[in-house]
C-alpha positions as CSV (number, residue, x, y, z in Angstrom):
1,M,0.0,0.0,0.0
2,D,1.4,3.2,-1.1
3,E,2.0,5.8,1.5
4,P,0.1,9.0,1.0
5,T,2.2,11.7,-0.4
6,S,1.9,15.0,1.3
7,S,1.7,17.9,-1.1
8,T,3.4,21.0,-0.1
9,T,1.9,24.2,-1.4
10,P,4.8,26.5,-2.5
11,T,4.7,29.9,-0.8
12,A,4.8,32.9,-3.1
13,S,8.0,34.9,-2.7
14,P,7.4,38.4,-1.4
15,T,7.2,41.1,-4.0
16,P,10.3,43.2,-3.8
17,T,9.8,46.8,-3.0
18,W,11.8,49.7,-4.5
19,P,13.6,51.4,-3.1
20,P,14.7,48.5,-0.8
21,V,13.5,48.9,2.8
22,A,15.5,47.5,5.7
23,V,13.6,44.8,7.8
24,P,14.2,44.7,11.6
25,G,16.7,42.0,12.5
26,Q,18.0,41.5,9.0
27,A,20.8,43.1,7.1
28,A,20.0,46.0,4.9
29,P,19.5,44.8,1.3
30,A,22.2,45.7,-1.1
31,I,21.4,48.1,-3.8
32,P,22.6,46.5,-7.1
33,E,25.4,48.3,-8.9
34,P,24.5,49.5,-12.4
35,S,26.1,47.4,-15.0
36,P,28.4,49.0,-17.5
37,A,25.7,48.7,-20.2
38,E,23.4,50.8,-18.1
39,D,25.9,53.7,-17.8
40,E,24.9,56.9,-19.6
41,K,26.3,57.2,-23.1
42,P,28.6,60.2,-23.8
43,P,26.6,63.1,-25.2
44,Q,26.6,63.2,-29.0
45,A,26.9,66.3,-31.2
46,P,23.6,67.7,-32.5
47,E,22.5,66.6,-35.9
48,G,23.4,69.8,-37.6
49,A,26.8,70.1,-36.0
50,A,27.7,66.5,-36.9
51,L,26.5,67.2,-40.5
52,L,28.7,70.3,-40.8
53,D,31.6,68.3,-39.4
54,E,31.1,65.8,-42.1
55,L,30.9,68.5,-44.8
56,R,34.1,70.1,-43.5
57,E,35.9,66.7,-43.7
58,A,34.6,66.2,-47.2
59,I,36.0,69.6,-48.4
60,A,39.3,69.1,-46.7
61,R,39.7,65.7,-48.4
62,Y,40.1,67.3,-51.8
63,V,41.5,70.8,-51.1
64,I,43.9,72.4,-48.7
65,L,42.5,75.6,-47.5
66,P,44.8,78.4,-46.3
67,S,43.6,78.2,-42.7
68,S,41.2,76.4,-40.4
69,E,39.1,79.6,-40.3
70,A,38.9,79.5,-44.1
71,L,37.7,75.9,-44.0
72,T,35.1,76.8,-41.5
73,A,33.9,79.7,-43.7
74,V,33.6,77.6,-46.8
75,T,31.7,74.9,-44.9
76,L,29.2,77.4,-43.5
77,W,28.8,79.2,-46.9
78,V,27.9,76.0,-48.7
79,A,25.3,75.1,-46.0
80,A,23.9,78.7,-46.2
81,T,23.0,78.2,-49.9
82,H,20.3,75.7,-48.7
83,I,18.3,78.5,-46.9
84,Q,18.6,81.4,-49.3
85,P,14.9,82.3,-49.2
86,A,15.3,82.9,-45.5
87,L,18.3,85.3,-45.8
88,Q,18.5,89.0,-46.0
89,H,21.9,89.0,-47.7
90,A,23.5,86.7,-50.2
91,P,27.3,86.6,-49.5
92,R,29.7,86.1,-52.3
93,L,32.5,83.6,-52.0
94,A,35.7,85.0,-53.6
95,V,38.2,82.1,-54.2
96,V,41.3,83.9,-55.4
97,G,45.0,83.1,-55.7
98,P,48.2,84.7,-57.0
99,A,48.8,82.1,-59.7
100,K,47.6,78.9,-61.3
101,R,47.5,75.5,-59.6
102,C,46.4,76.9,-56.2
103,G,43.3,74.7,-55.9
104,K,40.7,77.3,-56.9
105,S,38.9,75.2,-59.5
106,R,39.1,72.1,-57.4
107,L,37.4,73.9,-54.5
108,L,34.7,75.1,-57.0
109,D,34.2,71.5,-58.1
110,V,33.5,70.4,-54.6
111,I,31.3,73.4,-53.9
112,T,29.3,72.7,-57.1
113,E,28.3,69.3,-55.9
114,T,27.2,70.3,-52.4
115,V,25.4,73.7,-52.8
116,R,21.7,74.0,-53.6
117,E,20.8,74.3,-57.3
118,P,24.2,75.2,-58.7
119,L,24.1,77.4,-61.9
120,I,27.5,77.5,-63.7
121,T,27.7,80.8,-65.5
122,V,30.5,80.0,-68.0
123,N,29.5,81.5,-71.4
124,T,26.1,82.4,-69.9
125,S,24.7,85.9,-70.7
126,P,23.5,88.1,-67.9
127,A,20.0,87.9,-69.5
128,V,19.9,84.2,-68.9
129,V,21.1,84.6,-65.3
130,F,18.4,87.2,-64.7
131,R,15.7,84.8,-65.8
132,A,17.1,81.9,-63.8
133,I,16.9,83.7,-60.5
134,G,13.5,83.4,-58.7
135,D,12.1,83.3,-55.2
136,D,14.2,80.2,-54.4
137,P,17.3,81.3,-56.2
138,P,20.1,79.0,-57.5
139,T,23.7,79.3,-56.5
140,L,25.8,81.1,-59.1
141,L,29.2,79.7,-59.8
142,V,31.8,81.6,-61.9
143,D,35.2,80.0,-62.6
144,E,38.1,81.8,-64.2
145,A,36.6,85.1,-63.1
146,D,39.9,86.8,-64.0
147,T,39.0,86.4,-67.7
148,I,35.8,88.3,-67.0
149,F,37.2,91.2,-64.8
150,G,41.0,90.9,-65.3
151,S,41.4,93.6,-67.8
152,I,39.8,97.0,-68.4
153,K,38.4,95.9,-71.8
154,A,37.0,92.6,-70.3
155,A,35.5,94.4,-67.3
156,E,33.7,96.9,-69.5
157,K,32.3,94.1,-71.6
158,N,31.0,92.3,-68.5
159,E,29.9,95.4,-66.6
160,E,26.3,94.1,-66.6
161,L,27.4,90.9,-64.8
162,R,29.2,92.9,-62.2
163,G,26.2,95.0,-61.7
164,L,24.1,91.8,-61.1
165,L,26.7,90.5,-58.6
166,N,26.7,93.8,-56.7
167,A,22.9,94.2,-56.6
168,G,22.2,90.5,-55.8
169,H,24.1,90.8,-52.5
170,Q,21.0,92.3,-50.8
171,R,17.4,91.4,-51.1
172,N,14.9,93.6,-53.0
173,R,17.4,95.0,-55.5
174,P,15.8,94.0,-58.8
175,A,17.2,94.8,-62.3
176,L,14.8,96.5,-64.7
177,R,14.9,95.3,-68.3
178,I,12.7,95.9,-71.4
179,S,11.0,92.6,-72.1
180,G,8.1,91.0,-74.0
181,P,6.4,91.9,-77.2
182,E,5.1,95.2,-75.7
183,H,8.6,96.3,-74.6
184,K,7.5,97.1,-71.2
185,P,10.0,97.4,-68.3
186,Q,10.1,94.3,-66.2
187,A,11.8,93.8,-62.8
188,F,14.0,90.7,-62.6
189,P,15.2,89.5,-59.1
190,T,19.0,89.5,-58.6
191,F,19.2,88.0,-55.1
192,A,21.4,84.9,-55.2
193,M,24.5,83.6,-53.5
194,A,27.5,83.4,-55.8
195,A,31.0,81.8,-55.7
196,L,33.7,83.2,-58.0
197,A,37.2,81.8,-58.6
198,G,40.1,83.4,-60.4
199,I,43.7,84.6,-60.4
200,G,44.1,87.9,-58.6
201,D,41.6,90.0,-56.8
202,L,38.1,90.6,-58.1
203,P,36.7,94.1,-58.5
204,D,36.6,96.0,-55.2
205,T,32.8,96.1,-55.2
206,V,32.6,92.3,-55.4
207,M,35.4,91.7,-52.9
208,D,33.7,94.0,-50.4
209,R,30.6,91.8,-50.5
210,A,32.5,88.5,-50.3
211,V,33.9,86.0,-47.9
212,V,37.4,86.0,-49.3
213,I,39.4,82.7,-49.5
214,R,43.0,83.3,-50.5
215,M,44.3,80.0,-51.9
216,Q,47.9,79.0,-52.0
217,R,49.8,76.3,-53.8
218,R,50.4,73.1,-51.9
219,K,53.8,72.6,-50.4
220,D,55.8,69.4,-50.8
221,G,54.4,66.8,-48.4
222,E,50.8,68.3,-48.5
223,R,48.6,65.6,-49.9
224,V,44.9,65.6,-50.9
225,E,42.7,62.9,-52.6
226,Q,42.2,63.2,-56.4
227,F,38.7,64.2,-57.3
228,R,37.0,61.7,-59.5
229,S,33.5,62.5,-60.7
230,R,32.1,58.9,-61.0
231,R,33.4,58.0,-57.6
232,D,33.0,61.1,-55.6
233,I,30.0,63.0,-56.9
234,P,27.4,60.5,-55.6
235,T,28.8,60.8,-52.1
236,L,28.8,64.6,-52.2
237,H,25.3,64.6,-53.6
238,G,24.2,62.4,-50.6
239,L,25.7,65.0,-48.3
240,R,24.0,67.8,-50.2
241,D,20.6,66.1,-49.9
242,R,21.1,65.6,-46.1
243,L,22.0,69.3,-45.8
244,T,18.7,70.1,-47.6
245,A,16.7,67.8,-45.4
246,W,18.2,69.3,-42.2
247,L,18.0,73.0,-43.1
248,R,14.9,73.5,-45.2
249,P,12.5,72.8,-42.4
250,L,14.4,75.5,-40.3
251,M,14.0,78.4,-42.7
252,D,11.4,80.1,-40.6
253,T,13.7,79.9,-37.6
254,A,16.6,81.1,-39.7
255,A,14.6,84.1,-41.0
256,D,13.9,85.2,-37.4
257,L,17.5,84.9,-36.2
258,V,19.5,88.1,-35.7
259,P,22.7,86.8,-34.3
260,P,25.3,89.0,-32.5
261,M,28.2,89.7,-34.9
262,P,31.8,90.4,-34.1
263,V,32.0,92.9,-37.0
264,Q,29.9,95.7,-38.3
265,D,28.4,97.2,-41.5
266,R,28.8,95.3,-44.8
267,A,31.1,92.7,-43.2
268,A,28.4,91.9,-40.7
269,D,25.8,91.6,-43.6
270,T,28.1,89.3,-45.5
271,W,28.9,87.0,-42.6
272,E,25.5,86.9,-41.0
273,P,24.1,84.0,-43.1
274,L,27.2,81.9,-42.0
275,V,26.7,82.7,-38.4
276,I,23.0,81.9,-38.7
277,V,23.8,78.4,-40.0
278,A,26.3,77.9,-37.1
279,E,23.6,78.9,-34.6
280,L,21.2,76.4,-36.1
281,A,23.9,73.7,-35.9
282,G,24.9,74.3,-32.3
283,G,27.8,72.6,-30.7
284,T,31.1,74.5,-31.2
285,W,30.1,75.9,-34.5
286,P,28.7,79.3,-33.3
287,E,32.0,80.0,-31.5
288,E,34.1,78.8,-34.5
289,A,32.0,80.9,-37.0
290,R,32.5,84.1,-35.1
291,A,36.2,83.5,-34.6
292,A,36.6,82.9,-38.4
293,C,34.6,86.0,-39.1
294,A,36.6,88.3,-36.9
295,S,40.0,86.8,-38.1
296,M,39.3,86.8,-41.8
297,C,37.6,90.3,-41.8
298,A,40.6,91.7,-40.0
299,A,43.0,90.2,-42.5
300,E,41.0,91.6,-45.4
301,A,40.7,95.0,-43.8
302,G,44.5,95.2,-43.7
303,K,44.8,94.2,-47.4
304,D,42.2,96.7,-48.4
305,D,44.0,99.5,-46.7
306,E,47.3,98.5,-48.4
307,S,45.7,98.4,-51.8
308,N,43.6,101.6,-51.4
309,L,45.9,104.4,-52.6
310,K,43.7,107.1,-51.2
311,T,43.6,105.6,-47.7
312,R,47.4,105.0,-47.9
313,L,47.8,108.7,-48.7
314,L,45.8,109.8,-45.7
315,Q,47.9,107.6,-43.5
316,D,51.1,108.9,-44.9
317,I,50.0,112.5,-44.6
318,R,49.2,111.9,-40.9
319,R,52.7,110.5,-40.4
320,A,54.2,113.4,-42.3
321,F,52.5,115.9,-39.9
322,A,53.7,113.9,-36.9
323,R,57.3,113.9,-38.1
324,C,57.1,117.7,-38.4
325,G,55.7,118.1,-34.9
326,D,52.0,118.2,-35.9
327,P,51.9,121.9,-37.1
328,D,48.6,123.5,-37.7
329,I,49.5,124.2,-41.3
330,M,52.0,122.6,-43.7
331,R,53.2,124.1,-47.0
332,T,52.3,121.9,-49.9
333,R,55.9,121.8,-50.9
334,D,57.0,120.6,-47.5
335,L,54.2,118.0,-47.3
336,L,55.3,116.6,-50.7
337,D,58.9,116.5,-49.6
338,E,57.9,114.4,-46.6
339,L,55.8,112.0,-48.6
340,L,58.6,111.5,-51.2
341,K,61.1,110.7,-48.6
342,D,59.4,107.4,-47.7
343,Q,61.1,104.8,-49.9
344,E,58.5,102.2,-49.1
345,A,55.6,104.4,-50.2
346,P,54.5,104.6,-53.8
347,W,54.7,108.4,-54.1
348,A,58.2,108.7,-55.6
349,E,57.1,106.6,-58.5
350,Y,53.6,108.0,-58.8
351,G,52.9,109.3,-62.3
352,T,55.8,110.2,-64.5
353,A,57.9,112.2,-62.1
354,G,56.5,111.4,-58.7
355,L,53.6,112.8,-56.7
356,S,52.9,116.5,-57.7
357,P,50.7,119.2,-56.2
358,R,48.2,118.5,-58.9
359,H,48.1,114.7,-58.2
360,L,47.8,115.5,-54.5
361,G,44.8,117.7,-55.0
362,I,43.1,115.1,-57.2
363,L,43.6,112.3,-54.7
364,L,42.3,114.4,-51.8
365,K,39.4,115.8,-53.7
366,D,37.0,113.0,-52.7
367,F,37.6,113.8,-49.0
368,D,36.8,117.4,-49.6
369,I,40.4,118.4,-48.7
370,K,41.9,121.3,-50.7
371,A,45.0,123.3,-50.5
372,A,44.5,127.0,-49.6
373,T,46.7,130.1,-49.4
374,H,48.1,130.6,-45.9
375,R,50.4,133.1,-44.3
376,F,53.6,131.5,-42.8
377,E,56.5,132.8,-40.8
378,G,58.0,136.0,-42.1
379,G,54.6,137.1,-43.6
380,R,55.1,135.1,-46.7
381,Q,52.1,133.5,-48.3
382,A,52.1,130.0,-49.9
383,K,49.8,127.1,-50.7
384,G,49.4,124.7,-47.9
385,F,47.1,122.3,-46.0
386,A,45.6,122.8,-42.6
387,R,45.9,119.8,-40.3
388,L,42.3,120.3,-39.1
389,R,40.9,119.7,-42.6
390,F,42.3,116.1,-42.4
391,A,40.7,115.3,-39.0
392,D,37.4,114.1,-40.3
393,A,38.9,111.9,-43.0
394,W,41.4,110.4,-40.6
395,A,38.7,109.5,-38.2
396,R,36.5,107.9,-40.9
397,Y,39.0,106.1,-43.1
398,C,42.1,105.4,-41.0
399,P,41.3,105.8,-37.3
400,E,44.2,105.3,-34.9
401,E,43.9,102.3,-32.7
402,P,43.9,103.3,-29.0
403,T,46.9,102.0,-27.1
404,P,46.4,99.8,-24.1
405,D,47.9,102.4,-21.7
406,S,46.1,105.4,-23.3
407,G,43.3,105.2,-20.7
408,D,40.8,106.0,-23.4
409,E,37.4,104.6,-22.4
410,S,35.4,106.4,-24.9
411,T,34.5,103.2,-26.8
412,A,33.0,101.6,-23.7
413,P,29.2,102.0,-23.6
414,G,27.9,103.8,-20.6
415,P,24.9,102.8,-18.5
416,G,21.8,102.4,-20.7
417,L,23.8,102.6,-23.9
418,H,24.4,99.8,-26.4
419,S,27.3,99.5,-28.7
């Protein structure tokens, strides 16, 4: 006879509570340590910042830019072409170099495949360009711009294109043309971003509206990948499409942004679209964009002053007055003697026999500075210049930078004032 089996009913284990509670007479339960898999992952860069990083790497793969700031500027300029309808200004990208084989055309090749709606203007008449620009404009691309603006004859022939490039920097600057069978005036929009590449500087009016990239030849040991259309264009197009997908939904946000700028006036207008893209991207890009803006604008300001003969003349006249003890009046003859003494200045070789009183008067005419007859020591009268007449032009076109120990606090905004 089988013995009865006693069935034992299993007792349900108590439901654990959280957080663990200590039970009297028992050891406090241990709190489990988080496993490595549960550790927080390191923060990742925002989508826009990561995409700009990828674009920057793609550009640097094929071209060596003159500086990291220039690489940052080109990256942001390319991205800004994707939000042109939201922008107030359309900056030009001037890719210039002193000679051939500096990478200008190669950079334009990479830009062409990453900007929005590229329109290459080689052998394209201004009339065609006018009609190609609309509310959502293309990105104009001009290679070998030196053949268009490099000589007086060529510049005169392409004056209409230069006018388009100047007007199109700012919104609401249409070009009026007679069009249609009724020959009525019609307004054509000109607003569109443009990249121009060439040997030597472009016209001053174009350079003044441009982010300037001064290319250089590669040194021995500097290597880049060869650009091959069949292999590389599909990859660049994929990057272009991702830029579009990221930025186009943000155009309303971009249109409302007024970012603080490290520069003023037209330089701020030109660089604002780049800083807007950097603000949309986040990460380190806003800081890098402003650093590039300040550095590159300062470099161009120095080059402009060196190339502008009239500004150079104002600076040299101020030095001439200083060397003579800053008199209230200087004879024209004495002023010319001081200017011609400077062997590094262009005045000894100006014209056929050096700077003359007539040349001096012509150069100073735009500043409303004229020689006048003054009475000097001994009662003798002679033509001369009053130092006070230069004060306004000096302050406007070549202001002296305050020295650190000058104690000049006039530039600091007072309470309630904004710079």
